[in-house]
C-alpha positions as CSV (number, residue, x, y, z in Angstrom):
1,X,-6.8,20.0,32.1
2,X,-8.7,16.8,31.0
3,X,-6.6,14.4,32.6
4,X,-6.8,11.6,30.1
5,X,-8.8,8.6,32.3
6,X,-11.3,10.5,31.7
7,X,-11.2,10.3,28.0
8,X,-14.6,9.8,26.3
9,X,-14.9,10.1,23.2
10,X,-18.3,9.3,20.4
11,X,-20.2,9.6,23.3
12,X,-22.3,12.2,21.3
13,X,-23.5,11.7,17.9
14,X,-21.3,12.6,15.5
15,X,-19.2,14.5,17.6
16,X,-16.0,12.0,18.5
17,X,-14.3,15.4,20.5
18,X,-14.1,19.2,20.5
19,X,-11.0,20.5,22.2
20,X,-10.6,24.3,23.1
21,X,-7.1,25.3,23.4
22,X,-5.5,27.2,25.8
23,X,-2.2,27.4,23.4
24,X,-0.3,26.4,26.1
25,X,-0.2,22.3,25.1
26,X,-3.6,21.5,26.7
27,X,-6.8,21.4,26.4
28,X,-10.7,21.9,28.1
29,X,-13.3,19.4,26.3
30,X,-16.5,20.0,25.0
31,X,-20.1,19.1,24.2
32,X,-22.1,19.5,21.9
33,X,-24.0,22.6,23.5
34,X,-20.2,23.8,24.1
35,X,-19.4,24.2,20.3
36,X,-23.0,25.6,19.7
37,X,-22.1,28.3,22.5
38,X,-18.5,29.1,21.6
39,X,-17.9,32.2,20.0
40,X,-14.1,33.3,18.3
41,X,-13.0,35.3,21.3
42,X,-13.1,32.2,23.6
43,X,-10.0,30.9,21.4
44,X,-8.6,28.1,19.6
45,X,-11.0,24.9,18.6
46,X,-10.7,21.8,16.9
47,X,-13.6,19.9,16.2
48,X,-13.4,15.9,15.0
49,X,-16.7,14.7,13.6
50,X,-18.0,11.8,11.7
51,X,-18.3,12.7,8.3
52,X,-20.7,9.8,7.5
53,X,-23.6,10.9,10.8
54,X,-26.6,13.1,10.1
55,X,-26.0,14.9,13.2
56,X,-22.7,16.8,12.0
57,X,-23.7,16.7,8.4
58,X,-26.3,18.9,9.7
59,X,-24.6,20.8,12.5
60,X,-22.0,21.1,9.3
61,X,-24.2,22.6,6.9
62,X,-26.6,24.8,9.1
63,X,-25.0,25.9,12.7
64,X,-21.3,26.0,11.7
65,X,-21.1,29.2,9.5
66,X,-19.3,27.9,6.8
67,X,-19.8,28.4,3.2
68,X,-22.6,25.7,2.2
69,X,-20.2,24.9,-1.1
70,X,-17.3,24.2,1.7
71,X,-19.5,22.1,3.8
72,X,-20.6,20.1,0.6
73,X,-16.9,20.0,-0.2
74,X,-16.2,18.9,3.2
75,X,-19.2,16.2,3.3
76,X,-18.3,15.3,-0.4
77,X,-16.7,10.9,-0.6
78,X,-13.6,12.5,-2.8
79,X,-10.5,11.9,-0.8
80,X,-8.2,12.2,-3.0
81,X,-5.8,14.9,-1.6
82,X,-6.3,18.7,-2.7
83,X,-5.9,21.8,-0.8
84,X,-7.8,25.0,-1.5
85,X,-7.7,28.3,-0.8
86,X,-11.1,30.1,0.8
87,X,-10.0,33.7,1.5
88,X,-7.8,33.4,4.7
89,X,-9.1,29.6,5.3
90,X,-7.8,26.4,3.7
91,X,-10.0,23.6,2.9
92,X,-7.7,20.4,3.0
93,X,-8.2,16.9,2.0
94,X,-5.4,14.0,3.0
95,X,-5.3,11.0,3.6
96,X,-3.2,9.1,6.5
97,X,-1.7,5.6,6.7
98,X,-3.3,3.4,9.3
99,X,-2.2,0.3,10.6
100,X,-4.4,-2.2,11.6
101,X,-3.6,-3.7,15.0
102,X,-5.1,-7.1,14.5
103,X,-4.3,-8.3,10.9
104,X,-0.7,-5.5,10.5
105,X,-2.2,-4.5,7.2
106,X,-1.9,-0.3,6.0
107,X,-4.8,1.1,4.8
108,X,-5.6,4.6,4.1
109,X,-8.0,6.7,5.6
110,X,-9.4,10.1,4.8
111,X,-9.3,12.9,6.5
112,X,-11.0,16.4,4.9
113,X,-10.4,19.6,6.9
114,X,-11.3,23.1,7.5
115,X,-8.9,25.8,8.7
116,X,-9.4,29.2,10.3
117,X,-8.2,31.5,12.6
118,X,-9.7,30.3,15.6
119,X,-11.1,26.9,14.6
120,X,-10.1,24.0,13.0
121,X,-12.8,21.0,12.1
122,X,-11.5,18.0,10.9
123,X,-13.8,15.0,9.8
124,X,-13.4,11.4,9.1
125,X,-15.6,8.0,7.9
126,X,-17.6,6.7,11.3
127,X,-15.7,3.3,10.4
128,X,-12.2,3.7,10.0
129,X,-9.9,5.2,13.2
130,X,-6.8,6.9,12.2
131,X,-4.6,7.3,15.6
132,X,-2.5,9.7,14.0
133,X,-5.3,12.2,15.4
134,X,-5.5,10.0,18.6
135,X,-2.1,10.6,19.4
136,X,-2.2,14.6,19.0
137,X,-5.7,14.7,21.0
138,X,-3.9,12.6,23.7
139,X,-0.8,14.7,23.9
140,X,-3.3,17.5,24.3
141,X,-4.5,16.1,27.1
142,X,-1.3,15.7,29.0
143,X,-0.5,19.5,28.2
144,X,1.8,18.5,25.5
145,X,0.3,19.2,22.2
146,X,0.1,22.0,19.6
147,X,-0.4,25.9,20.6
148,X,-1.6,27.8,17.5
149,X,-4.0,26.5,14.8
150,X,-1.1,26.5,12.0
151,X,0.6,23.9,14.6
152,X,-2.2,21.5,15.1
153,X,-2.5,21.4,11.1
154,X,1.4,21.2,11.0
155,X,0.9,18.1,13.3
156,X,-1.8,16.4,11.9
157,X,-0.2,17.1,8.9
158,X,2.7,15.0,9.9
159,X,1.2,12.5,12.0
160,X,-1.0,11.3,8.9
161,X,2.0,10.1,7.4
162,X,4.0,9.2,10.5
163,X,3.6,4.9,9.1
164,X,4.5,5.0,5.7
165,X,8.0,4.2,7.1
166,X,6.9,0.8,8.9
167,X,5.3,0.0,6.0
168,X,8.1,1.1,3.7
169,X,10.0,-1.2,5.7
170,X,7.6,-4.0,5.9
171,X,7.5,-3.8,2.2
172,X,11.3,-3.9,1.5
173,X,11.9,-6.4,3.7
174,X,9.1,-8.6,1.8
175,X,10.9,-7.5,-1.5
176,X,14.4,-8.6,-0.3
177,X,13.0,-12.3,0.5
178,X,11.6,-12.5,-2.2
179,X,15.1,-11.6,-4.2
180,X,17.2,-13.8,-2.2
181,X,14.9,-16.7,-3.1
182,X,14.9,-15.8,-6.6
183,X,19.2,-15.3,-6.3
184,X,18.9,-19.2,-5.0
185,X,16.4,-20.2,-7.6
186,X,14.1,-21.5,-4.6
187,X,11.2,-20.9,-6.7
188,X,7.8,-21.7,-5.4
189,X,4.4,-20.8,-6.4
190,X,3.6,-19.0,-4.1
191,X,6.3,-16.6,-4.8
192,X,4.4,-15.2,-7.5
193,X,1.3,-14.0,-5.5
194,X,3.4,-12.3,-2.7
195,X,5.4,-10.2,-5.3
196,X,1.6,-8.9,-6.8
197,X,0.7,-8.1,-3.1
198,X,3.7,-6.6,-2.8
199,X,3.5,-4.4,-6.1
200,X,-0.6,-3.4,-5.7
201,X,0.3,-2.4,-2.1
202,X,3.2,-0.3,-3.2
203,X,1.4,1.1,-6.7
204,X,-1.3,1.9,-4.0
205,X,0.6,4.0,-1.8
206,X,2.8,5.7,-4.8
207,X,-0.9,6.8,-6.4
208,X,-2.2,8.8,-3.2
209,X,1.6,9.7,-2.0
210,X,2.2,12.1,-5.2
211,X,-1.5,14.3,-4.5
212,X,-0.4,14.5,-1.1
213,X,2.8,15.6,-1.5
214,X,1.1,18.3,-4.1
215,X,-1.1,19.4,-1.1
216,X,1.6,19.7,1.5
217,X,3.6,21.6,-0.9
218,X,0.2,23.8,-1.7
219,X,-0.2,24.1,2.5
220,X,3.6,25.2,2.7
221,X,3.1,28.1,0.7
222,X,-0.2,28.9,1.1
223,X,-0.3,33.0,2.7
224,X,-2.8,32.2,5.7
225,X,-2.1,34.8,7.9
226,X,-2.9,31.9,11.1
227,X,0.3,29.7,9.5
228,X,3.3,31.0,11.4
229,X,6.8,30.9,10.4
230,X,7.1,27.7,12.7
231,X,4.4,26.1,11.3
232,X,5.5,26.3,7.8
233,X,9.4,25.1,8.3
234,X,7.4,22.1,10.2
235,X,5.6,21.6,6.4
236,X,8.1,22.2,5.4
237,X,9.9,19.1,6.9
238,X,6.8,16.7,6.4
239,X,7.1,17.5,2.3
240,X,10.5,17.0,2.0
241,X,9.7,13.3,3.9
242,X,6.9,12.3,1.4
243,X,9.0,13.1,-0.9
244,X,11.7,10.6,0.4
245,X,9.2,8.1,0.8
246,X,7.8,8.4,-2.9
247,X,11.2,8.1,-4.0
248,X,12.1,5.1,-1.9
249,X,8.3,3.5,-3.4
250,X,9.5,4.3,-6.9
251,X,12.8,2.6,-6.0
252,X,10.4,-0.6,-4.7
253,X,8.8,-0.5,-8.0
254,X,11.2,-1.1,-10.2
255,X,13.0,-4.0,-8.1
256,X,9.7,-5.8,-7.9
257,X,9.8,-5.3,-11.7
258,X,13.0,-6.5,-12.3
259,X,11.8,-8.9,-9.7
260,X,9.3,-10.2,-11.9
261,X,10.9,-10.3,-15.1
262,X,14.2,-12.8,-12.9
263,X,11.0,-14.9,-11.8
264,X,9.6,-14.7,-15.0
265,X,13.2,-16.0,-17.0
266,X,13.8,-18.5,-14.5
267,X,10.4,-20.3,-14.6
268,X,10.7,-19.7,-18.8
269,X,14.1,-21.1,-18.3
270,X,13.2,-24.4,-16.0
271,X,9.8,-24.8,-19.1
272,X,12.7,-24.8,-21.6
273,X,15.2,-27.5,-19.8
274,X,11.8,-29.4,-19.0
275,X,11.1,-29.4,-23.0
276,X,14.7,-30.1,-23.7
277,X,14.6,-33.1,-21.2
278,X,11.1,-34.7,-23.4
279,X,12.9,-34.0,-26.6
280,X,15.9,-35.7,-26.1
281,X,13.7,-38.8,-24.3
282,X,11.1,-38.8,-27.9
283,X,15.0,-38.6,-29.8
284,X,16.0,-42.1,-28.0
285,X,13.0,-43.6,-28.3
286,X,12.5,-43.0,-31.8
287,X,14.7,-45.6,-33.2
288,X,13.7,-48.1,-31.2
289,X,9.6,-47.2,-32.4
290,X,10.3,-46.8,-35.9
291,X,11.6,-50.5,-35.6
292,X,8.6,-51.7,-33.9
293,X,6.4,-50.5,-36.5
294,X,8.2,-52.1,-38.9
295,X,8.6,-55.4,-37.7
296,X,5.0,-54.8,-36.9
297,X,3.9,-54.5,-39.9
298,X,1.5,-57.2,-41.2
299,X,2.9,-58.9,-44.3
300,X,5.2,-61.7,-45.2
301,X,8.8,-61.6,-45.2
302,X,9.9,-60.5,-42.1
303,X,12.9,-61.7,-40.6
304,X,13.2,-64.2,-37.2
305,X,9.2,-64.9,-37.4
306,X,9.6,-68.5,-37.0
307,X,12.7,-67.9,-34.8
308,X,11.5,-68.4,-30.8
309,X,14.7,-66.7,-30.0
310,X,14.4,-63.7,-32.1
311,X,12.6,-61.5,-29.7
312,X,15.2,-60.9,-27.2
313,X,18.2,-60.5,-30.5
314,X,16.1,-58.1,-31.0
315,X,15.6,-56.7,-27.1
316,X,19.7,-56.7,-27.0
317,X,19.7,-54.8,-30.3
318,X,17.6,-52.4,-29.6
319,X,19.1,-51.8,-25.7
320,X,23.0,-51.5,-27.7
321,X,21.4,-48.5,-29.6
322,X,20.0,-46.9,-26.9
323,X,24.2,-45.9,-25.2
324,X,25.0,-44.9,-28.8
325,X,22.3,-42.7,-29.8
326,X,22.9,-40.7,-26.6
327,X,26.6,-40.4,-27.2
328,X,25.5,-39.2,-30.4
329,X,22.9,-36.2,-29.3
330,X,25.9,-35.6,-26.9
331,X,28.0,-34.8,-29.7
332,X,25.4,-32.7,-31.4
333,X,25.1,-31.1,-27.2
334,X,21.1,-31.7,-28.1
335,X,21.8,-33.0,-24.4
């Protein structure tokens, strides 16, 4: 059994690792030469390749023995989750949730899989890391990995969605915090940006989880002979978990929509209150402005034109008018 300390992935171009499973929970590592010499009777082989590496692509097209159309589908850029059965084999495309260890931002990593009775080939892009497959490999290196082809496929399906619960908890916490701020009417300019980001992440996850659920359902009910009963039961549990996650995402999306409406209503109410204040201020200043406009006309006969105390008398009259106008507006419930 290989020691985990001796693990060296990616040392050969295009080959992340090749593990020959002993069907007891352990494995033995192979290089490209060992992969080329492998035969079905040697045991179950799991190859993990870099999809966008030319050496891996050449091996898949010319040396793997896979139908050219299947190889083309495995190397295609299409990453929408789906399942296609080819005789007794399965072509599977899934997308795993991987949380960046530095930023904490979740990313969707596509993984293409070709499953046979004695071999499973998985491919991912060179620039992406997927902790799900790394965890399965570490389990194999410690003798606690899957023991059958169906068990390996079921574990991959289970692992690619294991980070969803962490992501959903983070989204729910963000929405709950925004809801508390909205209830307490503590609206700040950053709330709309945070809410928009949360809604975008929710919609993105929901768009990929729907096809993922359908793909897992198809694998669970496929009639491939190498899918054991235990593997199907495990796949059913994974499918049920994905369905629950979809329901949680739908609930989060509805909460975010309601929260967006509440924020819009509160902002509109604030704008209306400010408009009312300006309208009331304009109403209070309208009579003094009218008096000032009349007295400012450049014609004869203006009262007090020759009286030096007329200006101060006018100021006293206008000051006495303001409380009366304020009480009148209060009576009309404009203030």
